[in-house]
C-alpha positions in Angstrom: 103.5 72.8 119.5 104.7 74.3 122.9 103.0 78.0 123.2 104.5 78.9 126.5 108.4 78.2 126.2 110.1 79.8 129.4 112.0 82.6 127.8 114.4 85.2 129.2 113.7 89.1 128.8 116.8 89.2 126.5 115.8 86.2 124.7 112.4 87.8 124.0 114.1 91.3 123.0 116.2 89.5 120.5 113.4 87.6 119.1 111.4 91.0 118.5 114.2 92.4 116.7 114.4 89.5 114.6 111.0 89.5 113.8 111.0 93.0 113.0 114.1 92.7 110.8 112.6 89.3 109.0 109.4 91.0 108.4 110.5 94.1 106.7 113.1 92.1 104.5 110.8 89.8 103.1 108.3 92.6 102.7 110.8 94.4 100.5 112.0 90.9 98.6 108.1 90.0 98.1 106.9 93.4 97.0 109.9 94.6 94.6 111.7 91.3 93.3 110.6 90.6 89.5 108.3 93.6 88.9 110.2 93.8 85.6 110.2 90.1 84.3 106.4 89.9 82.9 104.6 91.9 80.3 101.8 94.5 81.3 98.4 92.8 82.4 95.1 93.9 82.5 94.4 97.7 83.0 98.2 98.3 83.4 98.8 99.3 79.9 96.3 102.7 80.5 98.9 103.8 83.2 101.8 103.0 81.3 100.3 104.6 78.2 99.3 107.7 79.7 102.9 108.2 81.6 104.6 107.8 78.3 102.4 110.4 76.6 102.7 112.7 79.5 106.6 112.8 78.7 106.2 112.9 74.9 103.5 115.5 75.0 105.1 117.1 77.8 101.5 117.7 79.3 100.9 116.2 82.7 97.6 117.5 83.0 95.7 115.6 80.1 96.1 111.9 80.4 96.2 110.7 76.7 95.6 106.9 75.3 96.5 106.3 71.5 95.7 110.1 70.8 92.4 110.3 73.0 91.9 112.1 76.3 91.4 109.5 79.1 90.2 111.3 82.1 88.6 107.8 83.6 91.0 108.0 86.4 92.5 110.8 88.2 96.0 112.2 87.7 97.9 111.6 90.7 98.5 108.0 90.0 100.1 108.7 86.6 102.4 111.1 87.6 105.1 108.9 89.5 105.3 106.8 86.8 105.9 109.7 84.4 108.7 111.1 87.1 110.4 107.7 86.9 109.9 107.9 83.2 111.4 111.3 82.9 114.4 110.2 85.2 115.5 107.1 83.0 114.3 108.3 79.8 111.5 105.6 79.2 108.5 104.1 80.5 108.5 100.2 81.1 106.6 97.4 83.2 109.0 98.0 86.2 108.5 101.9 86.4 104.8 101.2 86.0 104.6 98.9 89.1 107.1 100.5 91.1 104.9 102.9 92.8 102.3 100.3 93.5 105.2 98.2 95.3 106.2 101.2 97.5 102.5 102.0 98.2 102.2 98.3 99.6 105.0 98.9 101.8 103.6 101.9 103.1 100.3 100.1 103.7 102.0 97.7 105.8 103.8 100.5 108.0 100.3 102.2 108.5 99.1 98.9 109.5 101.6 98.0 111.9 101.7 101.5 113.4 97.7 101.5 113.9 98.0 97.9 115.5 100.6 99.5 117.9 98.7 102.6 118.8 95.3 100.5 119.4 96.3 97.5 120.8 100.0 96.2 120.8 102.9 95.3 118.9 102.2 91.7 118.8 98.8 92.4 117.1 100.6 94.9 114.9 103.0 92.5 113.6 100.9 89.4 113.2 98.4 91.6 111.3 101.5 92.7 108.9 102.4 89.1 108.5 98.9 88.1 107.6 98.4 90.9 105.1 101.8 90.6 103.5 100.8 86.8 102.7 97.5 87.5 101.5 96.7 87.1 97.6 94.6 90.3 97.3 97.4 92.3 98.7 100.5 91.0 97.1 98.4 90.6 93.8 97.8 94.2 93.7 100.9 95.9 95.3 102.7 94.3 92.3 100.3 95.8 89.5 100.8 99.3 88.0 97.2 100.3 88.6 95.6 102.8 91.0 94.1 100.4 93.5 96.8 99.8 96.1 97.5 103.7 96.2 94.0 104.2 96.8 94.2 101.6 100.0 97.5 103.5 100.9 95.8 106.8 101.3 92.8 105.4 103.2 95.1 103.6 105.5 97.5 106.6 106.1 94.4 109.0 107.0 92.7 106.7 109.5 96.3 106.1 110.9 97.3 109.6 111.0 93.8 110.4 112.9 94.4 107.8 115.5 98.2 109.0 116.0 96.9 112.7 116.5 93.5 112.4 117.9 94.5 113.7 121.3 96.3 116.8 119.3 93.4 118.3 117.3 94.6 121.5 115.4 95.0 123.2 112.2 98.1 121.2 111.2 96.4 117.7 112.4 93.5 118.3 110.5 95.2 119.7 107.0 97.3 116.9 106.7 94.6 114.6 107.4 92.4 116.3 104.5 95.5 116.5 102.4 95.7 112.7 102.5 92.2 112.2 101.7 92.2 114.7 98.9 95.4 113.4 97.6 93.8 109.6 97.6 90.7 111.0 95.6 93.2 112.4 92.9 94.7 108.6 92.6 91.3 106.7 92.3 88.4 108.6 93.1 86.2 110.4 96.2 86.4 106.7 97.6 89.4 107.9 99.5 87.5 110.6 100.8 84.2 109.1 101.8 85.9 105.6 103.4 88.0 107.4 105.9 85.1 109.2 107.3 82.8 105.9 107.1 85.8 103.9 109.0 86.1 106.8 111.7 82.5 107.1 112.1 82.2 104.4 114.8 84.6 105.8 116.9 83.5 109.5 116.3 79.9 108.4 117.5 81.8 106.9 120.9 81.1 109.2 123.8 80.5 112.1 121.4 84.0 112.2 120.0 82.9 114.1 117.2 81.9 117.1 119.2 85.9 117.7 119.8 86.3 118.1 116.0 83.6 120.7 115.5 86.3 123.5 115.3 86.8 126.2 112.7 90.3 125.0 112.0 89.1 121.6 111.1 86.6 123.2 108.2 89.3 125.8 107.0 91.7 122.7 106.6 88.9 120.9 104.9 88.2 123.6 102.2 91.8 124.2 101.7 92.4 120.6 100.9 89.5 120.6 98.6 90.9 123.8 96.9 94.1 121.8 96.3 92.3 118.8 94.8 90.5 121.0 92.2 93.7 122.5 90.7 94.5 119.8 88.4 91.3 119.9 87.0 91.0 123.8 87.0 94.6 123.7 85.0 93.1 120.7 82.7 90.2 122.8 81.5 92.3 126.0 80.8 95.5 124.5 79.1 94.9 123.4 75.6 94.9 119.6 74.4 98.1 117.9 73.2 98.4 118.5 69.4 96.7 115.5 67.7 94.6 114.3 70.5 91.0 114.0 70.5 88.3 114.0 73.1 86.0 111.0 73.3 82.4 111.2 72.8 80.3 113.0 75.4 83.3 115.6 75.6 83.3 115.1 79.5 85.7 117.4 81.6 88.0 115.6 84.4 85.3 116.5 87.2 82.7 115.2 85.0 84.0 111.9 84.7 85.1 111.7 88.2 81.1 112.2 89.1 80.6 109.5 86.3 83.1 107.1 87.1 82.1 107.3 91.0 78.4 108.6 92.0 77.1 107.5 88.6 78.6 104.1 88.9 77.7 103.8 92.5 73.9 104.7 92.1 73.0 103.9 88.7 76.0 101.6 87.1 76.5 101.2 83.6 79.0 98.2 84.0 80.7 96.1 86.4 77.7 94.6 87.8 78.4 92.0 89.8 75.6 90.3 92.0 74.4 91.8 95.4 76.0 88.8 97.4 79.4 88.7 95.4 81.5 90.3 98.3 80.5 87.3 100.5 83.1 85.3 98.1 85.1 88.3 96.9 86.4 89.2 100.4 87.4 85.4 101.2 89.2 85.8 97.8 91.4 88.5 99.1 92.0 87.0 102.0 93.5 83.8 100.7 95.2 81.6 101.9 94.0 83.0 105.5 90.2 82.8 104.5 89.1 80.3 106.6 90.9 82.7 109.8 88.9 85.6 108.3 85.7 84.1 108.2 85.7 82.8 111.5 87.6 85.8 112.9 84.4 87.9 111.6 82.0 85.6 113.2 83.8 85.5 116.6 84.2 89.4 116.5 80.3 90.0 116.0 79.7 87.1 118.7 81.8 88.9 121.4 81.2 92.4 120.5 79.3 93.4 123.7 82.1 92.3 125.7 85.0 93.5 123.6 87.4 96.7 124.2 86.4 100.0 122.8 88.9 99.9 120.2 87.9 96.2 119.2 84.4 97.1 118.8 85.3 100.4 116.6 87.4 97.7 114.5 84.6 95.5 114.1 82.0 98.3 113.3 84.1 100.0 111.0 85.0 96.6 109.0 80.9 96.0 108.7 80.6 99.4 107.6 83.0 99.2 104.7 81.3 96.0 103.8 77.9 97.4 103.6 79.0 100.3 101.5 80.5 98.2 98.8 77.7 96.1 99.1 75.5 99.0 98.6 76.8 100.2 95.3 75.3 99.1 92.2 78.6 98.5 90.7 80.7 95.8 92.0 84.1 94.1 91.5 86.4 92.0 93.7 89.1 94.4 93.8 86.7 97.5 94.8 86.6 96.1 98.1 90.3 95.9 98.5 90.4 98.9 101.3 88.9 96.3 103.7 91.7 93.8 103.6 94.1 95.7 106.3 91.1 95.8 108.8 89.9 92.2 108.0 93.8 91.2 108.8 93.5 93.1 112.0 90.4 91.2 113.1 92.4 87.8 112.2 95.3 89.2 114.4 92.8 89.7 117.3 91.0 86.4 116.9 94.6 84.5 116.8 96.0 86.6 119.8 93.1 87.3 122.1 90.8 84.7 123.9 88.0 84.6 121.4 86.5 81.2 120.9 89.6 79.1 121.8 87.6 75.9 120.9 87.0 77.5 117.3 90.4 78.6 117.0 92.0 75.3 118.0 90.0 73.7 115.1 90.8 76.6 112.6 94.3 76.1 113.4 94.5 72.3 112.9 92.5 72.8 109.6 94.9 75.5 108.4 97.7 73.5 109.3 96.8 70.9 107.0 96.2 73.3 104.1 99.8 74.9 105.1 101.5 71.4 104.9 99.5 70.4 101.5 100.5 73.8 100.0 104.3 72.8 101.0 103.8 69.2 99.5 102.5 71.1 96.2 105.7 73.0 96.0 108.0 70.4 96.8 106.4 67.7 94.1 105.8 70.5 91.5 109.0 69.9 89.5 107.6 66.3 89.3 104.3 67.5 88.0 105.8 70.1 85.4 108.0 67.3 83.9 104.7 65.4 83.2 103.1 68.5 81.8 106.2 69.1 79.5 106.0 65.5 78.2 102.4 65.3 77.7 101.8 68.8 75.9 105.5 69.3 74.7 106.0 72.2 76.8 108.8 73.9 78.5 108.9 75.5 81.8 111.2 78.0 82.6 113.8 76.7 85.2 112.9 79.4 88.1 109.3 78.1 87.7 109.9 74.4 87.3 112.3 74.1 90.4 111.3 77.1 92.3 109.0 75.0 94.3 111.7 73.3 96.1 113.3 76.5 97.9 109.8 77.5 98.2 108.3 74.5 100.1 111.7 74.3 102.1 111.2 77.8 103.2 107.6 77.1 104.2 108.7 74.0 106.5 111.1 76.1 108.3 108.9 78.0 110.4 107.5 74.5 111.8 110.7 73.4 112.6 111.8 76.6 114.2 108.7 76.3 116.4 110.0 73.1 117.9 112.7 74.8 119.6 111.8 78.7 120.0 109.0 81.0 119.8 107.9 82.3 116.5 108.8 86.0 116.7 105.9 87.3 118.6 103.2 85.0 117.4 102.3 82.0 119.5 104.0 78.7 118.1 100.5 76.7 117.7 99.5 79.1 114.8 102.6 81.1 114.2 104.1 78.7 112.2 100.9 78.2 110.1 100.7 82.1 109.5 104.5 82.6 108.7 104.6 79.6 106.4 101.7 80.4 104.5 103.0 84.1 104.3 106.3 82.8 102.8 104.6 80.4 100.5 102.6 83.2 98.7 105.5 85.9 98.8 108.0 83.3 97.1 104.9 82.6 94.5 104.4 86.1 93.4 108.3 87.2 93.7 109.7 84.2 91.7 107.4 81.8 90.3 104.4 83.8 88.9 106.7 86.4 86.7 107.9 83.1 85.1 104.6 82.3 83.7 105.4 85.2 81.3 106.9 82.5 79.1 102.8 81.5 78.1 101.8 85.2 77.6 102.5 86.2 73.9 101.0 89.6 73.7 104.6 91.5 73.9 106.2 89.1 71.7 103.3 89.7 68.9 103.9 93.4 69.3 107.6 93.0 68.8 106.9 90.8 65.9 104.4 93.5 64.3 106.7 96.4 64.8 109.6 94.4 63.0 107.5 93.6 60.4 106.3 97.3 60.1 109.7 98.7 60.2 110.8 96.3 57.5 107.9 97.6 55.5 108.4 101.3 56.4 104.9 101.3 57.9 103.7 104.1 60.2 101.0 104.1 62.8 98.5 105.3 60.2 99.1 102.2 58.2 97.5 100.1 60.6 94.3 99.9 62.2 92.6 98.4 65.4 89.4 96.8 64.3 86.8 95.9 67.2 89.7 95.7 69.9 91.1 98.1 72.2 94.4 96.3 73.2 96.2 99.0 74.7 99.2 96.8 75.7 100.1 96.1 72.0 99.6 99.8 71.2 102.2 100.4 74.1 104.6 98.0 73.0 104.3 99.1 69.3 105.7 102.4 70.7 104.4 104.8 68.2 104.3 108.4 68.8 101.3 109.0 66.6 98.3 107.3 67.4 97.0 104.0 65.5 93.5 104.4 64.0 90.5 102.6 65.9 87.4 101.1 64.6 85.4 100.4 67.1 81.9 99.0 67.6 80.4 102.2 69.3 81.1 104.0 66.0 80.0 101.5 63.7 82.5 98.6 62.5 81.4 98.9 58.9 81.1 102.8 58.6 84.3 103.3 60.5 86.3 100.8 58.1 84.8 102.6 55.2 85.4 106.1 56.5 89.4 105.1 57.1 89.7 103.6 53.9 88.1 106.7 52.3 90.9 108.8 53.5 94.0 106.4 52.0 95.2 105.5 48.8 95.9 101.9 49.5 95.5 99.2 51.8 95.6 99.1 55.5 96.8 96.3 58.2 94.1 95.6 60.6 94.6 94.1 64.0 91.9 92.0 64.8 90.9 89.4 67.1 89.7 85.9 66.2 86.4 86.5 67.7 85.7 89.6 65.4 86.7 87.9 62.0 82.8 87.0 61.2 82.0 90.5 61.5 84.8 91.7 59.3 84.2 89.0 56.7 80.5 89.9 56.6 81.8 93.5 55.5 83.8 92.5 52.6 83.2 91.8 49.1 84.2 88.3 48.7 82.9 87.5 52.2 86.4 86.4 53.1 89.0 87.7 55.3 92.5 87.8 53.6 95.2 85.6 54.8 96.9 86.6 58.1 100.3 88.2 57.4 100.9 87.6 61.2 99.2 85.8 63.9 99.7 85.9 67.6 101.3 82.7 69.0 99.7 80.5 71.7 100.5 78.4 74.4 100.1 74.6 74.1 97.4 74.9 76.5 95.7 77.9 75.7 92.0 78.0 76.6 89.2 78.6 74.3 88.9 82.2 75.5 92.3 82.8 74.7 91.7 81.6 71.1 88.8 83.6 70.8 91.2 86.6 71.8 94.1 85.8 69.6 95.3 88.3 67.4 96.0 88.7 63.9 97.3 90.9 61.3 95.4 91.1 57.9 96.0 93.3 55.0 92.6 95.1 53.8 92.0 97.4 50.9 89.4 99.6 49.1 88.8 96.9 46.6 88.1 94.4 49.4 85.6 96.6 50.9 83.7 98.7 48.4 81.3 97.0 45.9 80.5 98.0 42.5 79.2 101.5 42.1 79.9 102.4 45.7 81.8 105.3 46.5 85.8 104.7 46.4 88.6 106.7 47.7 88.9 109.8 45.4 92.5 109.0 44.3 91.5 105.5 43.9 88.6 106.4 41.8 90.6 109.1 39.9 93.2 106.4 38.9 90.5 104.0 37.3 
């Protein structure tokens, strides 16, 4: 590859403009395409359900899921989804995910702005391409949850600080604290703590912190804190929506903020990954640029003494973020997502600066091999899927089966262009690799991954159950969830009234009997395969009645998927209450 092609100033300007246009074009395509083409995944159902219930109850200060108050996350992350629902008259997958996609676009803008302020446009856009093509970013920016919004507020606060660091004043401080407290209302106080931790190395430099010991700063902070408290104060004084209950413990919004953040940090009650887990979670987030990332961090630490002040700040800030999340007792791979944009800046500096040229040469060769291997896999994917169709009697959607061909061709294009002209603002030796991998990842998430919905069956199961319920004139009260909190099924059933829940915390047998004592007939239990032994042990005959509806499974379903398979069975008082045991009053009276 030719890294130093002779180019005129006009050609360089044209290349720069082309790079900017292409970057933002692909950013919009990769973040927004296909958001409505797959059903709710993971915790997305919580945000969708809360937003829809806000519209149903016309109460925007009490998050409710299936009739129970759910203050585990703050309010701001629900409001954009509810606002979209109010405009369009419903809440669906697209509306649940759109705020995250917008937040992802905003993160890219903040990253590029920060890179320009502290280094150069070349460093900024290289980091932008790296982030746009990273697995952690694309995955979470296309999910309807609070995590990417949290990162957006952290990046916004840090970028605002550096943009305004030479203009201290009440407005500067007020905007900074409002961004931080808005982030705290999206996911939690992490958005308040992390910006301060990230800025700490800079503030220590030449006693910069003394410049900000101003009355206006403290007034702005207290004003921001007051605004942060307003939603919780309103929630505590406004009545609950009719028919809704408070979960056991009766914790307020502030109580749950403390429980979900401070208590979880010091004395976690779940999410207890090993203390070393971020050593493999961070490379997972950086995929496919993990090798670049590991060597970039090592090179940054090795060259720290001779680095410029801004690069020293970035390295120290990245290390502090890593140590902060490692010190927490509660760990999950997405918790450390806020470190990802800063790691992309580290990689960009590693590639653009003269750090360890021998290392860079070797890693670029390795990454080029990985990239071309990924291109080859995309190009031959139709053949692989054709073999799978024959072996397992599967049918792949055309866009999934043949989408690898245009993706592979697009992945090869940067290498072809690099033979004739510079790759945007990047060196040709590694620019083609970065651009190709970013395009491959983006094409996969925007066009191929949504097509895997054909192998997910929860939404179809919920639709079949609702059709069955309507044909038999069932209401939500005629069903019950037995040892399964399947909020996605509850969302797709689309009942305004809550579906009764029998969970293990309250006692499965006691809960089932209490439910049947309130009824005059049987109930349709929604139960997972793995809970069937518990249910059969409670029944008089020791056997679960035949399922009246079962969730379909894909031909290649894992053992875990089989254990989580849902079915509906009809259970009545005679199935549960033994001879001489108290039965429902109306049932006893009829004997």
